[in-house]
C-alpha positions in Angstrom: 17.4 5.2 4.2 14.0 3.3 4.6 10.8 4.9 3.3 7.5 4.0 4.4 5.0 4.7 1.8 1.4 4.6 2.6 -1.4 3.9 -0.2 -4.9 4.6 1.2 -8.3 4.9 -0.6 -10.6 7.7 0.0 -13.2 5.8 -1.1 -14.4 1.9 -0.7 -13.3 -0.2 -4.3 -10.7 2.2 -5.8 -8.3 -0.1 -5.4 -5.6 0.7 -3.0 -4.9 -2.7 -2.1 -4.4 -3.2 -5.9 -1.8 -0.1 -6.0 0.0 -1.1 -2.9 0.5 -4.6 -4.1 1.5 -3.4 -7.8 4.2 -0.8 -6.1 5.5 -3.7 -4.0 5.5 -6.0 -7.0 7.5 -3.7 -9.2 9.7 -2.3 -6.6 11.0 -5.6 -5.7 11.1 -6.9 -9.5 13.2 -3.7 -9.7 15.8 -4.4 -7.2 14.6 -2.9 -4.1 14.3 -4.5 -0.5 10.5 -4.6 -0.2 8.0 -5.5 2.8 4.3 -4.8 2.2 2.5 -4.0 5.2 -1.6 -5.2 5.5 -3.3 -2.4 8.1 -6.6 -3.1 7.3 -7.4 -6.1 9.8 -11.1 -6.3 8.2 -10.2 -6.1 4.6 -10.2 -8.6 1.9 -5.9 -9.1 2.4 -3.0 -7.9 1.3 -1.5 -11.3 1.0 -4.6 -12.3 -1.4 -3.9 -9.4 -3.2 -0.4 -10.4 -4.1 -1.4 -14.3 -4.3 0.5 -15.1 -1.1 -2.3 -16.3 0.9 -1.3 -19.5 0.9 2.4 -19.3 1.4 3.6 -20.1 5.0 5.2 -17.7 7.2 4.5 -15.1 10.4 1.0 -13.1 10.4 0.3 -10.5 12.3 -1.4 -13.2 14.8 2.0 -14.7 15.1 3.8 -10.9 16.1 1.0 -9.7 18.2 2.8 -9.2 21.2 5.9 -7.8 19.4 7.4 -4.9 21.6 10.8 -3.3 22.0 13.6 -4.6 20.2 13.0 -6.8 17.5 15.2 -8.3 15.1 14.2 -7.3 11.6 16.2 -9.7 9.5 14.6 -12.6 11.4 10.8 -10.9 10.8 11.3 -10.8 7.3 13.0 -14.1 6.6 10.1 -15.8 7.7 7.4 -13.6 6.2 5.2 -15.1 3.6 7.0 -13.8 0.3 5.2 -12.8 -3.0 7.9 -13.1 -5.4 10.9 -11.5 -3.7 8.6 -9.1 -1.4 7.8 -10.1 2.4 4.1 -9.7 3.2 3.0 -9.1 6.5 -0.8 -10.0 6.7 -3.8 -11.1 8.7 -5.5 -14.4 9.0 -8.9 -14.0 8.0 -9.6 -16.8 10.3 -8.2 -15.5 13.4 -8.8 -11.4 12.7 -6.4 -10.4 15.6 -5.7 -6.4 16.1 -2.3 -6.2 17.7 -1.2 -3.3 19.8 -0.5 0.1 18.1 3.0 -0.8 20.0 3.2 -3.9 17.7 2.6 -1.9 14.9 5.3 0.5 15.6 8.1 -2.0 16.7 7.5 -4.2 13.6 7.3 -1.5 10.9 10.4 -0.2 12.6 12.2 -3.4 12.7 11.3 -4.1 9.0 12.2 -0.8 7.8 15.6 -1.4 9.4 16.3 -4.4 7.1 14.5 -3.0 3.8 14.3 -0.1 1.1 10.7 0.3 1.3 8.1 -0.5 3.6 4.8 -0.1 1.6 1.6 -0.4 4.1 -1.9 -0.7 2.8 -3.4 2.1 5.1 -6.8 2.4 7.0 -9.2 4.9 5.8 -10.6 7.8 8.0 -11.7 6.6 11.1 -10.2 3.1 11.0 -8.6 1.4 13.4 -4.5 2.5 13.5 -5.2 5.1 11.5 -3.2 7.6 13.3 -0.4 5.6 13.9 -0.1 4.6 10.1 -0.1 8.7 9.9 2.7 8.9 12.4 4.9 6.2 10.7 5.0 7.4 6.9 7.0 9.3 5.3 4.6 9.7 2.3 1.2 8.8 1.7 -0.6 8.0 -1.7 -4.6 8.9 -1.6 -6.2 6.9 -4.3 -9.3 8.4 -5.7 -12.0 6.6 -7.8 -13.7 8.4 -10.8 -17.4 7.8 -10.5 -19.7 10.4 -9.1 -20.1 8.8 -5.7 -16.3 8.2 -5.2 -15.3 11.6 -6.3 -17.4 13.0 -3.4 -16.2 10.8 -1.0 -13.1 12.2 -2.3 -13.5 15.7 -1.7 -14.4 14.7 2.2 -11.3 12.4 2.3 -8.6 14.3 0.8 -9.7 17.6 3.4 -8.8 15.2 6.1 -6.0 13.7 4.6 -4.3 16.8 4.2 -4.2 18.1 7.6 -3.2 14.7 8.8 -0.1 14.1 6.6 2.9 16.4 5.3 3.6 14.3 2.2 0.5 13.8 0.7 0.0 12.5 -3.2 -2.6 11.8 -5.3 -3.4 8.8 -7.5 -6.3 9.1 -9.7 -8.2 5.9 -11.1 -9.2 6.9 -14.7 -10.9 4.8 -17.5 -10.9 5.9 -21.4 -13.7 8.9 -20.5 -11.9 10.1 -17.6 -8.1 10.7 -19.0 -8.5 14.4 -18.2 -9.6 13.9 -14.4 -6.2 13.6 -12.4 -5.7 17.0 -13.8 -8.6 18.3 -12.7 -8.5 16.9 -9.0 -5.1 17.9 -8.7 -5.8 21.8 -9.6 -9.1 21.1 -7.2 -7.4 19.9 -4.5 -3.8 21.4 -4.3 -2.1 18.2 -3.7 0.5 16.8 -6.1 -0.4 14.0 -8.7 1.8 11.1 -8.5 0.1 9.5 -11.5 -3.0 8.3 -13.2 -4.0 4.6 -12.2 -5.6 3.5 -15.3 -8.3 0.6 -15.7 -6.5 -2.6 -16.5 -8.5 -5.7 -17.8 -5.3 -7.9 -16.7 -5.9 -7.1 -12.8 -9.4 -8.6 -12.0 -8.1 -11.7 -14.1 -5.0 -12.2 -12.1 -7.1 -11.6 -8.9 -9.7 -13.9 -10.1 -6.5 -16.5 -10.8 -5.2 -15.7 -7.5 -2.2 -13.8 -8.7 -0.4 -10.6 -7.7 -1.0 -7.6 -10.0 0.3 -8.1 -13.5 4.7 -7.2 -14.0 3.3 -6.1 -17.5 0.4 -3.8 -19.3 -1.0 -0.1 -18.6 -1.2 -0.7 -14.7 2.4 -1.9 -14.5 3.7 0.7 -16.8 2.1 3.2 -14.4 3.3 2.2 -11.3 7.0 2.0 -12.8 6.1 6.1 -13.6 5.2 6.6 -9.7 7.9 4.7 -8.6 10.4 6.7 -10.8 8.2 10.1 -9.1 9.1 8.7 -5.7 12.5 7.8 -6.5 12.4 5.0 -3.9 16.4 4.1 -3.1 17.8 0.6 -3.2 19.9 -0.3 -0.2 23.5 0.0 -0.5 25.1 -3.4 -0.6 
């Protein structure tokens, strides 16, 4: 059964898109059929984070009128690829926002031909928030570790806990905040999926137009998260 897993930042700049990309990359590397879906039309672009922004293929602008029965395998086969992961993202030159019906149609169609659909989800109040919430089996809320980020997390988590049943925490940490994830999960009584450690390889990869690295602290943390989520591989 396909899992639709959304990743949402509880504040700007906490790395939700990077975590979405890392989960998609590692899950596809481990053998799952994965589609990464950008649901933030005015963000930096999930295809950019995955290093696939110059790859040919369908974008949201090409699928804006999708409705009714859609052949998921055909769409998947025409998406830009980041490694083996299909990527459905926006065109920054034409930030067209498809209808909620198109979003629902495409996620459903892609879910029928994949193991995991990972969504870079809108934050509270952004376009498509309600639709993505309805589509998601599980939601990973990413918190930061600075005082402003934690203040924003308090408001966001209270909202997300009301909207989503399957809510997890993923907490950004650095060397001075290693105990923060346990404190946050106790405060909000939301299960901890894992810590998201600061990794010097990540900004280097982003500067060079490459996806999040497959080695290092972040990759190890993401593999542990996937183990906790236990995403299923489609049977042959």
